[in-house]
A tleap script that builds the chain and sets N, CA, C and O, in Angstrom:
source leaprc.protein.ff14SB
mol = sequence {
  NMET LEU ILE THR THR THR ASN THR LEU GLU
  GLY GLN PRO ILE THR ARG TYR LEU GLY LEU
  VAL THR GLY GLU ALA ILE LEU GLY ALA ASP
  ILE PHE LYS ASP PHE PHE ALA GLY LEU ARG
  ASP ILE VAL GLY GLY ARG SER ALA SER TYR
  GLU GLU GLU LEU ARG ARG ALA LYS ALA ILE
  ALA LEU GLY GLU MET GLU GLN GLN ALA ALA
  ALA LEU GLY ALA SER ALA ILE VAL GLY VAL
  ASP LEU ASP TYR GLU THR ILE GLY MET GLY
  LYS GLY SER ASN MET LEU MET VAL SER ALA
  SER GLY THR ALA VAL VAL ALA CGLY
}
set mol.1.N position { 0.770 -1.066 0.110 }
set mol.1.CA position { 0.118 -0.065 -0.232 }
set mol.1.C position { 1.006 1.049 0.261 }
set mol.1.O position { 1.947 0.976 1.051 }
set mol.2.N position { 0.561 1.990 -0.306 }
set mol.2.CA position { 1.323 3.711 -0.781 }
set mol.2.C position { 1.032 4.112 0.325 }
set mol.2.O position { -0.036 3.723 0.799 }
set mol.3.N position { 1.708 4.832 0.938 }
set mol.3.CA position { 1.718 5.659 2.113 }
set mol.3.C position { 2.856 6.922 1.909 }
set mol.3.O position { 4.080 6.885 1.780 }
set mol.4.N position { 1.861 8.081 1.939 }
set mol.4.CA position { 2.611 9.390 1.684 }
set mol.4.C position { 2.000 10.402 2.696 }
set mol.4.O position { 0.957 10.353 3.348 }
set mol.5.N position { 3.093 11.439 2.607 }
set mol.5.CA position { 2.586 12.470 3.629 }
set mol.5.C position { 1.544 13.486 3.370 }
set mol.5.O position { 0.623 14.055 3.956 }
set mol.6.N position { 2.533 13.414 1.406 }
set mol.6.CA position { 1.720 14.235 0.628 }
set mol.6.C position { -0.005 14.026 0.602 }
set mol.6.O position { -0.592 12.960 0.787 }
set mol.7.N position { -0.607 15.332 0.324 }
set mol.7.CA position { -2.171 15.080 -0.216 }
set mol.7.C position { -2.836 14.811 -1.468 }
set mol.7.O position { -4.020 14.988 -1.752 }
set mol.8.N position { -1.762 14.290 -2.275 }
set mol.8.CA position { -2.477 13.918 -3.854 }
set mol.8.C position { -1.527 12.823 -3.823 }
set mol.8.O position { -0.766 12.576 -2.888 }
set mol.9.N position { -1.639 12.111 -5.041 }
set mol.9.CA position { -1.071 10.908 -5.274 }
set mol.9.C position { -0.590 11.430 -7.404 }
set mol.9.O position { -1.411 11.268 -8.306 }
set mol.10.N position { 0.707 11.948 -7.610 }
set mol.10.CA position { 1.189 11.901 -8.893 }
set mol.10.C position { 0.957 10.767 -9.448 }
set mol.10.O position { 1.404 9.664 -9.132 }
set mol.11.N position { -0.237 11.242 -10.857 }
set mol.11.CA position { -0.358 10.306 -11.601 }
set mol.11.C position { -1.874 9.201 -11.366 }
set mol.11.O position { -2.255 8.202 -11.976 }
set mol.12.N position { -2.357 9.861 -10.353 }
set mol.12.CA position { -3.371 8.816 -9.603 }
set mol.12.C position { -4.571 9.577 -8.866 }
set mol.12.O position { -4.687 10.026 -7.726 }
set mol.13.N position { -5.424 9.541 -9.991 }
set mol.13.CA position { -6.706 9.896 -9.306 }
set mol.13.C position { -7.102 9.902 -7.780 }
set mol.13.O position { -7.172 10.961 -8.403 }
set mol.14.N position { -7.307 9.869 -6.958 }
set mol.14.CA position { -7.867 9.574 -5.581 }
set mol.14.C position { -9.849 9.639 -6.239 }
set mol.14.O position { -10.306 10.570 -6.903 }
set mol.15.N position { -10.511 8.599 -5.866 }
set mol.15.CA position { -11.792 8.354 -6.311 }
set mol.15.C position { -12.604 8.380 -5.709 }
set mol.15.O position { -13.773 8.697 -5.933 }
set mol.16.N position { -11.594 7.710 -3.968 }
set mol.16.CA position { -12.989 7.483 -2.833 }
set mol.16.C position { -11.657 7.886 -1.495 }
set mol.16.O position { -10.586 7.346 -1.221 }
set mol.17.N position { -12.393 9.077 -0.922 }
set mol.17.CA position { -11.892 9.227 0.548 }
set mol.17.C position { -12.334 8.391 1.483 }
set mol.17.O position { -13.488 8.798 1.620 }
set mol.18.N position { -12.161 7.173 2.494 }
set mol.18.CA position { -12.352 6.256 3.248 }
set mol.18.C position { -12.462 6.850 4.692 }
set mol.18.O position { -13.345 6.437 5.443 }
set mol.19.N position { -11.486 7.912 5.132 }
set mol.19.CA position { -11.515 8.180 6.082 }
set mol.19.C position { -10.208 8.315 6.844 }
set mol.19.O position { -9.150 7.934 6.344 }
set mol.20.N position { -10.298 9.006 8.393 }
set mol.20.CA position { -9.012 8.526 8.991 }
set mol.20.C position { -9.436 7.644 9.290 }
set mol.20.O position { -10.517 7.129 9.576 }
set mol.21.N position { -7.189 7.231 9.107 }
set mol.21.CA position { -6.678 5.889 10.151 }
set mol.21.C position { -5.688 6.265 10.528 }
set mol.21.O position { -4.812 6.951 10.002 }
set mol.22.N position { -5.839 5.609 11.924 }
set mol.22.CA position { -4.774 6.172 13.078 }
set mol.22.C position { -4.079 4.675 13.696 }
set mol.22.O position { -4.778 3.700 13.971 }
set mol.23.N position { -3.008 4.698 13.805 }
set mol.23.CA position { -1.570 3.593 14.300 }
set mol.23.C position { -0.904 4.354 15.849 }
set mol.23.O position { -0.188 5.355 15.832 }
set mol.24.N position { -1.176 3.885 16.660 }
set mol.24.CA position { -0.128 4.323 17.617 }
set mol.24.C position { 0.864 3.174 18.553 }
set mol.24.O position { 0.273 2.190 18.996 }
set mol.25.N position { 2.122 3.298 18.791 }
set mol.25.CA position { 2.418 2.444 19.019 }
set mol.25.C position { 3.674 3.255 20.515 }
set mol.25.O position { 4.357 4.249 20.267 }
set mol.26.N position { 3.698 2.456 22.116 }
set mol.26.CA position { 4.086 3.026 22.998 }
set mol.26.C position { 4.866 1.700 23.524 }
set mol.26.O position { 4.471 0.633 23.994 }
set mol.27.N position { 6.310 2.306 23.201 }
set mol.27.CA position { 7.358 1.235 24.206 }
set mol.27.C position { 8.055 1.404 25.291 }
set mol.27.O position { 8.555 2.529 25.312 }
set mol.28.N position { 8.319 0.725 26.262 }
set mol.28.CA position { 8.953 1.053 27.099 }
set mol.28.C position { 10.437 1.188 26.898 }
set mol.28.O position { 10.768 0.128 26.366 }
set mol.29.N position { 11.602 2.015 27.061 }
set mol.29.CA position { 12.726 2.136 27.193 }
set mol.29.C position { 13.704 1.673 28.640 }
set mol.29.O position { 13.731 2.164 29.769 }
set mol.30.N position { 14.372 0.649 28.098 }
set mol.30.CA position { 15.145 -0.168 29.342 }
set mol.30.C position { 16.207 0.766 30.191 }
set mol.30.O position { 17.065 1.495 29.694 }
set mol.31.N position { 15.956 0.577 31.513 }
set mol.31.CA position { 16.921 1.642 32.590 }
set mol.31.C position { 18.185 1.580 32.331 }
set mol.31.O position { 18.790 2.588 32.695 }
set mol.32.N position { 19.036 0.501 31.671 }
set mol.32.CA position { 20.157 0.597 31.343 }
set mol.32.C position { 20.160 1.367 29.767 }
set mol.32.O position { 20.887 2.212 29.244 }
set mol.33.N position { 19.691 1.069 29.596 }
set mol.33.CA position { 19.255 1.336 27.382 }
set mol.33.C position { 19.424 3.405 28.350 }
set mol.33.O position { 20.365 4.183 28.196 }
set mol.34.N position { 18.519 3.566 28.966 }
set mol.34.CA position { 18.171 5.504 29.238 }
set mol.34.C position { 19.474 5.638 30.101 }
set mol.34.O position { 19.765 6.820 30.288 }
set mol.35.N position { 20.313 4.761 30.664 }
set mol.35.CA position { 21.866 5.218 31.493 }
set mol.35.C position { 22.537 5.700 30.440 }
set mol.35.O position { 22.774 6.887 30.217 }
set mol.36.N position { 23.039 4.168 29.372 }
set mol.36.CA position { 24.305 4.683 28.497 }
set mol.36.C position { 23.676 5.750 27.661 }
set mol.36.O position { 24.508 6.643 27.504 }
set mol.37.N position { 22.243 6.103 26.895 }
set mol.37.CA position { 22.054 6.922 26.290 }
set mol.37.C position { 21.993 8.389 26.330 }
set mol.37.O position { 21.922 9.182 25.391 }
set mol.38.N position { 22.043 8.643 27.873 }
set mol.38.CA position { 22.158 9.815 28.267 }
set mol.38.C position { 23.922 10.251 28.524 }
set mol.38.O position { 24.315 11.418 28.529 }
set mol.39.N position { 24.845 9.009 28.729 }
set mol.39.CA position { 26.241 8.853 29.045 }
set mol.39.C position { 26.504 9.897 27.809 }
set mol.39.O position { 26.907 11.057 27.899 }
set mol.40.N position { 26.057 8.935 26.276 }
set mol.40.CA position { 26.293 8.689 25.122 }
set mol.40.C position { 26.223 10.452 24.778 }
set mol.40.O position { 27.142 11.122 24.306 }
set mol.41.N position { 24.810 10.947 25.182 }
set mol.41.CA position { 24.560 12.331 24.767 }
set mol.41.C position { 24.631 13.121 25.645 }
set mol.41.O position { 23.902 14.112 25.696 }
set mol.42.N position { 25.563 12.826 26.551 }
set mol.42.CA position { 26.908 13.811 27.032 }
set mol.42.C position { 27.430 14.195 26.385 }
set mol.42.O position { 27.265 15.372 26.066 }
set mol.43.N position { 28.393 13.389 25.803 }
set mol.43.CA position { 29.706 14.030 24.890 }
set mol.43.C position { 29.555 13.754 23.177 }
set mol.43.O position { 30.212 13.875 22.142 }
set mol.44.N position { 28.158 13.280 23.677 }
set mol.44.CA position { 27.878 14.333 22.022 }
set mol.44.C position { 27.511 13.384 21.125 }
set mol.44.O position { 27.084 13.753 20.030 }
set mol.45.N position { 27.635 11.750 21.491 }
set mol.45.CA position { 27.627 10.824 20.166 }
set mol.45.C position { 26.098 10.518 20.231 }
set mol.45.O position { 25.497 11.050 21.164 }
set mol.46.N position { 25.499 9.861 19.510 }
set mol.46.CA position { 24.523 9.280 19.154 }
set mol.46.C position { 23.695 8.062 19.795 }
set mol.46.O position { 24.330 7.076 20.171 }
set mol.47.N position { 22.476 8.093 19.916 }
set mol.47.CA position { 21.951 7.134 21.062 }
set mol.47.C position { 21.180 6.154 20.357 }
set mol.47.O position { 19.953 6.047 20.335 }
set mol.48.N position { 22.183 5.338 19.691 }
set mol.48.CA position { 21.675 3.822 18.920 }
set mol.48.C position { 20.394 3.075 19.236 }
set mol.48.O position { 19.590 2.620 18.423 }
set mol.49.N position { 20.335 3.019 20.775 }
set mol.49.CA position { 19.347 2.744 21.333 }
set mol.49.C position { 17.869 3.143 21.009 }
set mol.49.O position { 16.930 2.486 20.559 }
set mol.50.N position { 17.995 4.503 21.412 }
set mol.50.CA position { 16.716 5.406 21.371 }
set mol.50.C position { 16.279 5.480 19.806 }
set mol.50.O position { 15.138 5.674 19.387 }
set mol.51.N position { 17.443 5.281 19.056 }
set mol.51.CA position { 17.008 5.326 17.336 }
set mol.51.C position { 16.301 4.336 17.298 }
set mol.51.O position { 15.090 4.304 17.081 }
set mol.52.N position { 17.372 3.022 17.614 }
set mol.52.CA position { 16.689 1.951 17.662 }
set mol.52.C position { 15.207 1.707 17.686 }
set mol.52.O position { 14.577 1.616 16.633 }
set mol.53.N position { 14.679 1.607 18.774 }
set mol.53.CA position { 13.120 1.796 19.765 }
set mol.53.C position { 12.681 2.876 18.746 }
set mol.53.O position { 11.698 2.385 18.190 }
set mol.54.N position { 12.945 4.242 18.164 }
set mol.54.CA position { 12.279 5.105 17.453 }
set mol.54.C position { 11.334 4.332 16.322 }
set mol.54.O position { 10.122 4.242 16.126 }
set mol.55.N position { 12.871 3.679 15.506 }
set mol.55.CA position { 12.104 3.020 14.656 }
set mol.55.C position { 11.915 2.180 14.778 }
set mol.55.O position { 12.669 1.758 13.902 }
set mol.56.N position { 11.248 0.865 15.378 }
set mol.56.CA position { 10.608 -0.061 16.559 }
set mol.56.C position { 9.166 0.082 15.886 }
set mol.56.O position { 8.348 -0.470 15.149 }
set mol.57.N position { 9.456 1.308 16.726 }
set mol.57.CA position { 7.888 2.048 16.839 }
set mol.57.C position { 7.061 2.974 15.662 }
set mol.57.O position { 5.884 3.311 15.797 }
set mol.58.N position { 7.845 3.291 14.574 }
set mol.58.CA position { 7.204 3.721 13.501 }
set mol.58.C position { 6.667 2.579 13.265 }
set mol.58.O position { 5.481 2.516 13.590 }
set mol.59.N position { 7.125 1.636 12.805 }
set mol.59.CA position { 6.814 0.569 12.455 }
set mol.59.C position { 5.405 0.893 12.567 }
set mol.59.O position { 4.487 1.352 11.887 }
set mol.60.N position { 5.681 0.383 13.910 }
set mol.60.CA position { 4.322 -0.636 14.645 }
set mol.60.C position { 3.490 0.582 14.185 }
set mol.60.O position { 3.004 0.383 13.072 }
set mol.61.N position { 3.224 1.624 14.646 }
set mol.61.CA position { 2.427 2.627 14.213 }
set mol.61.C position { 1.771 2.228 12.785 }
set mol.61.O position { 0.631 1.805 12.597 }
set mol.62.N position { 3.035 2.531 11.593 }
set mol.62.CA position { 2.576 3.058 10.455 }
set mol.62.C position { 1.611 1.239 10.184 }
set mol.62.O position { 0.611 1.313 9.470 }
set mol.63.N position { 1.832 0.366 10.532 }
set mol.63.CA position { 1.529 -0.887 10.289 }
set mol.63.C position { -0.089 -1.148 10.444 }
set mol.63.O position { -0.866 -1.582 9.594 }
set mol.64.N position { -0.437 -0.608 12.262 }
set mol.64.CA position { -1.747 -0.261 12.759 }
set mol.64.C position { -2.392 0.276 11.552 }
set mol.64.O position { -3.431 -0.082 10.998 }
set mol.65.N position { -1.606 1.159 11.275 }
set mol.65.CA position { -2.489 2.274 10.486 }
set mol.65.C position { -2.999 1.673 8.894 }
set mol.65.O position { -4.071 1.870 8.320 }
set mol.66.N position { -2.029 1.029 8.529 }
set mol.66.CA position { -1.971 0.369 7.368 }
set mol.66.C position { -3.344 -1.069 7.318 }
set mol.66.O position { -4.036 -1.641 6.476 }
set mol.67.N position { -3.134 -1.092 8.629 }
set mol.67.CA position { -4.275 -2.563 8.796 }
set mol.67.C position { -5.319 -2.092 8.535 }
set mol.67.O position { -6.099 -2.469 7.661 }
set mol.68.N position { -5.477 -0.897 9.544 }
set mol.68.CA position { -6.452 -0.089 9.535 }
set mol.68.C position { -7.609 0.294 7.829 }
set mol.68.O position { -8.786 0.124 7.512 }
set mol.69.N position { -6.722 0.697 7.369 }
set mol.69.CA position { -6.845 1.424 5.653 }
set mol.69.C position { -7.395 -0.060 4.912 }
set mol.69.O position { -8.546 0.033 4.486 }
set mol.70.N position { -6.942 -0.977 4.770 }
set mol.70.CA position { -6.944 -2.264 4.156 }
set mol.70.C position { -8.167 -3.150 4.597 }
set mol.70.O position { -8.735 -4.088 4.036 }
set mol.71.N position { -8.377 -2.498 5.841 }
set mol.71.CA position { -9.996 -3.753 6.404 }
set mol.71.C position { -11.237 -2.509 5.267 }
set mol.71.O position { -12.295 -2.841 4.734 }
set mol.72.N position { -10.365 -0.723 5.232 }
set mol.72.CA position { -11.406 -0.168 4.707 }
set mol.72.C position { -11.651 -0.617 3.421 }
set mol.72.O position { -12.671 -0.091 2.975 }
set mol.73.N position { -11.223 -1.231 2.798 }
set mol.73.CA position { -10.765 -1.680 1.089 }
set mol.73.C position { -9.835 -0.045 0.247 }
set mol.73.O position { -10.058 0.441 -0.861 }
set mol.74.N position { -8.650 0.487 1.493 }
set mol.74.CA position { -7.963 1.643 0.507 }
set mol.74.C position { -6.852 1.383 -0.232 }
set mol.74.O position { -6.171 0.569 0.391 }
set mol.75.N position { -6.418 1.642 -1.113 }
set mol.75.CA position { -5.322 1.433 -2.376 }
set mol.75.C position { -3.558 2.169 -1.643 }
set mol.75.O position { -2.386 1.862 -1.863 }
set mol.76.N position { -4.416 3.529 -0.477 }
set mol.76.CA position { -3.194 3.958 -0.179 }
set mol.76.C position { -3.635 4.880 0.599 }
set mol.76.O position { -4.836 5.047 0.813 }
set mol.77.N position { -2.163 5.990 1.406 }
set mol.77.CA position { -3.258 6.807 2.935 }
set mol.77.C position { -2.195 7.754 2.274 }
set mol.77.O position { -1.021 7.522 1.984 }
set mol.78.N position { -2.984 8.939 2.112 }
set mol.78.CA position { -2.191 10.288 1.960 }
set mol.78.C position { -2.363 10.644 2.878 }
set mol.78.O position { -3.037 10.116 3.763 }
set mol.79.N position { -1.450 12.238 2.920 }
set mol.79.CA position { -1.811 13.338 4.440 }
set mol.79.C position { -0.967 12.679 5.585 }
set mol.79.O position { -1.133 13.158 6.706 }
set mol.80.N position { -0.234 11.817 5.470 }
set mol.80.CA position { 0.306 11.044 6.706 }
set mol.80.C position { 1.312 11.970 7.608 }
set mol.80.O position { 2.321 12.565 7.230 }
set mol.81.N position { 0.630 11.901 9.144 }
set mol.81.CA position { 1.458 12.478 10.256 }
set mol.81.C position { 2.279 11.801 11.276 }
set mol.81.O position { 1.759 10.842 11.846 }
set mol.82.N position { 3.349 12.107 11.564 }
set mol.82.CA position { 4.122 11.070 12.565 }
set mol.82.C position { 3.975 12.156 13.663 }
set mol.82.O position { 4.051 13.338 13.328 }
set mol.83.N position { 3.787 11.843 14.846 }
set mol.83.CA position { 4.394 12.342 16.354 }
set mol.83.C position { 5.070 11.626 16.999 }
set mol.83.O position { 4.504 10.635 17.461 }
set mol.84.N position { 6.239 11.779 17.238 }
set mol.84.CA position { 6.809 11.536 18.512 }
set mol.84.C position { 6.651 11.786 19.560 }
set mol.84.O position { 6.414 12.992 19.625 }
set mol.85.N position { 6.625 10.989 21.237 }
set mol.85.CA position { 6.752 11.556 22.039 }
set mol.85.C position { 7.287 10.694 23.436 }
set mol.85.O position { 6.823 9.565 23.596 }
set mol.86.N position { 7.969 11.072 24.136 }
set mol.86.CA position { 8.194 10.713 25.381 }
set mol.86.C position { 8.095 10.936 26.278 }
set mol.86.O position { 8.739 11.896 26.701 }
set mol.87.N position { 7.032 10.036 27.360 }
set mol.87.CA position { 6.509 10.167 28.232 }
set mol.87.C position { 6.586 9.397 29.543 }
set mol.87.O position { 6.226 8.229 29.692 }
set mol.88.N position { 7.338 10.563 30.898 }
set mol.88.CA position { 8.059 10.255 31.775 }
set mol.88.C position { 7.406 9.758 32.766 }
set mol.88.O position { 6.489 10.380 33.302 }
set mol.89.N position { 7.985 7.964 33.340 }
set mol.89.CA position { 7.006 7.446 34.512 }
set mol.89.C position { 7.312 7.628 35.378 }
set mol.89.O position { 6.607 7.026 36.187 }
set mol.90.N position { 8.196 8.283 35.913 }
set mol.90.CA position { 8.658 8.671 37.320 }
set mol.90.C position { 9.669 7.392 37.386 }
set mol.90.O position { 9.552 6.289 36.850 }
set mol.91.N position { 10.824 7.972 38.324 }
set mol.91.CA position { 12.172 6.744 38.850 }
set mol.91.C position { 12.508 6.518 37.672 }
set mol.91.O position { 12.531 5.339 37.319 }
set mol.92.N position { 12.853 7.523 36.750 }
set mol.92.CA position { 14.137 7.133 35.302 }
set mol.92.C position { 13.377 6.392 34.079 }
set mol.92.O position { 13.880 6.195 32.972 }
set mol.93.N position { 11.980 5.990 34.512 }
set mol.93.CA position { 11.492 5.421 33.248 }
set mol.93.C position { 10.798 5.678 32.626 }
set mol.93.O position { 9.642 5.557 33.032 }
set mol.94.N position { 11.015 6.181 31.287 }
set mol.94.CA position { 10.612 6.478 29.983 }
set mol.94.C position { 9.868 6.059 29.299 }
set mol.94.O position { 9.728 4.930 29.769 }
set mol.95.N position { 8.991 6.147 28.163 }
set mol.95.CA position { 7.999 5.348 27.348 }
set mol.95.C position { 7.894 6.099 26.629 }
set mol.95.O position { 7.258 7.123 26.881 }
set mol.96.N position { 8.794 5.764 24.819 }
set mol.96.CA position { 8.397 6.304 23.787 }
set mol.96.C position { 7.520 5.999 22.623 }
set mol.96.O position { 7.692 4.937 22.024 }
set mol.97.N position { 6.479 6.938 22.204 }
set mol.97.CA position { 5.754 7.257 22.055 }
set mol.97.C position { 5.237 7.614 20.407 }
set mol.97.O position { 5.218 8.834 20.242 }
set mol.98.N position { 4.876 6.945 19.334 }
set mol.98.CA position { 4.661 6.841 17.881 }
set mol.98.C position { 3.619 7.060 18.108 }
set mol.98.O position { 2.984 6.758 19.119 }
set mol.99.N position { 3.046 8.042 16.505 }
set mol.99.CA position { 1.676 8.042 16.957 }
set mol.99.C position { 1.344 8.226 14.987 }
set mol.99.O position { 1.300 9.430 14.733 }
set mol.100.N position { 1.260 7.890 14.488 }
set mol.100.CA position { 0.877 8.082 13.351 }
set mol.100.C position { -1.253 8.361 12.472 }
set mol.100.O position { -2.346 7.839 12.688 }
set mol.101.N position { -0.773 9.351 11.615 }
set mol.101.CA position { -2.381 9.159 11.388 }
set mol.101.C position { -2.613 10.025 9.222 }
set mol.101.O position { -1.822 10.698 8.561 }
set mol.102.N position { -3.543 9.683 9.002 }
set mol.102.CA position { -3.376 9.948 7.726 }
set mol.102.C position { -4.886 9.829 7.171 }
set mol.102.O position { -5.786 9.767 8.008 }
set mol.103.N position { -5.228 9.792 5.697 }
set mol.103.CA position { -6.403 9.886 5.258 }
set mol.103.C position { -6.482 8.473 4.399 }
set mol.103.O position { -5.845 8.342 3.353 }
set mol.104.N position { -7.263 7.506 4.901 }
set mol.104.CA position { -7.529 5.957 3.763 }
set mol.104.C position { -7.764 6.350 2.519 }
set mol.104.O position { -8.001 7.536 2.745 }
set mol.105.N position { -7.875 6.227 1.343 }
set mol.105.CA position { -8.241 6.646 0.081 }
set mol.105.C position { -8.389 5.291 -1.093 }
set mol.105.O position { -7.714 4.295 -0.832 }
set mol.106.N position { -9.063 5.270 -2.074 }
set mol.106.CA position { -8.818 4.410 -3.513 }
set mol.106.C position { -8.509 4.966 -4.354 }
set mol.106.O position { -9.061 6.023 -4.659 }
set mol.107.N position { -7.646 4.518 -4.937 }
set mol.107.CA position { -6.975 5.820 -5.884 }
set mol.107.C position { -6.510 4.807 -7.115 }
set mol.107.O position { -6.168 3.628 -7.019 }
set mol.108.N position { -6.636 5.915 -8.694 }
set mol.108.CA position { -6.413 4.652 -9.722 }
set mol.108.C position { -7.458 4.712 -10.740 }
set mol.108.O position { -7.502 3.864 -11.631 }
savepdb mol mol.pdb
quit
């Protein structure tokens, strides 16, 4: 399924708008990963553990959104927006949240 942040599909007319579809993922970040990520951030390095968790959460959110669109009979999702948040749970524990939303459409 074509998933795009644009509101149109080049070369393919949108014939039906099926509605809003969403996907969410909330993942816990391990306390040891948090500690070592903090150390890397202090010395200016990249935090590979957080980057991997964000990629995983994005894939889950997009996958859920795509499943909703497929259930509606969509051939594409347009106007996709991704939002990233860190949710503090207290005592050094954080959750990573990714939400995806877009419009399911039939194109072609």
